N, C-alpha and C positions, 0 to 999 in steps of 0.2 A: 809361235810364242804363246805361252799361256799366261793369263793374267790371274794372279792370286791375291789374296788378302794381305794386308800389311803385317799381320801377325804370324805369317807362315815362315818357317825356317827355310832359308835359301837352299840348303843342301837337298831338300826334298825335290827341288826342281832341276837338279843338275842333269840327270839322265834324260828327262823329257826335253830339256834345252839342247842337249847334244843330238838327240834324235831329230830335231827340227833344223839343224844346220844344213843350209842348201848346198848343192854341188858347186864347187869352185873350179872354173876352167883354168887351165894352166898349160902345161906341156902337152904334147900330143898323147892321146890315150884317154882312158876313162877319167872323168872329172873326180876330184877328191871330195869325199863326203865327211871327213873328220880331220881334226887337227893332229899334228904329231905330238904336241905337248899341251897340257892344260895347266895354266898358272892359277893358283887359288890361295886364299888366305887361310888363317887358322880355323875358321868356321867350317871348313871342308875336311879337316884333319880327322879321318876315320879310316881304319883298315878296310872296311867294307867298300867304300867308294874308291879307294886306291886299287883294290882288287878288280872292281867292276870296270874301271878305266883301263887297266892293263889287259883285261879280257877283250876290250874293244880295240886294242892296239894303240892306245893313247898313253903316253908317258906322263904320270902325274908329277907336277912340280908344286906341291902343296906345303905351305909353311907348317911346321910342327908346333904344337902347343908346348909351352914350358921351355922352349929353346929361345935363346936371344936372337934379335934381329940380325941381319947381315947376310941373308941368303941371296940378296939381289932381286927378290921378287918385286920390290917396290919400283924398280926401274921400268917394269912393264905395267904395273898396276896403275900408275899415275894417269895413264891415258884414259882408262875407264873412269877413274874418280873425277877427272877434269870434265869428261863428257856428261856425267851425272850432274855435276855442278852447273854446267851450261843448261841442262834440262830444267833444273830447279830455278833457273832464272825466269822461267815462265810460270807465273803465279797459279795458273789453272792446273799445272802439272805438279806443283809443289805439294798441294793438298788435293786429294782426289775428291772432287765434288760430284762428279758424274756417277750416277747409279749404273748406267749401262756401260759395259766394257767396250763395246764397239765405238761409242762416242769418245771415250777416254783414249782409245788407241788412235782414233782419227786426230785428236789434238796432239798426241805424241808424234804422229807422222808429220803434221804441220810444223811442229817445233823442230823436228829434225831437218825438214826442208829449209826453214829459216836459218838454222845454225849453219847448214852447208852453204847456203847462199851468202851469208856474211863471211864465212871463211874463204870462199872463192873470190869474193870482192876484194878481200885483203891481199890475195895473191896476185890479182891483176893490176 
């Protein structure tokens, strides 16, 4: 994962993010290194990125600009939005005060551990 400034456009980090996806073990055979489908909002709506995703064997499910809602993308996206909301519950992560990215990523890791711990406690 690369840490970028807050004023960077998200779409510029799409391909580097896909390159960093770790192998996922599953059925017998070679581990999967990429998803079948990529769900994204209107900020990623550009023919260039759709083409690059298809070249990688990934089906783009990207909302189109100027089209009314109703594609069903929101049913998948709310999981990400909820997780970001949980991370913003940690004041230190809401506004990045750390100058060094390794320290910020360490606090991010701690926050994820705490969120996971709380979630597991609710299940038990």
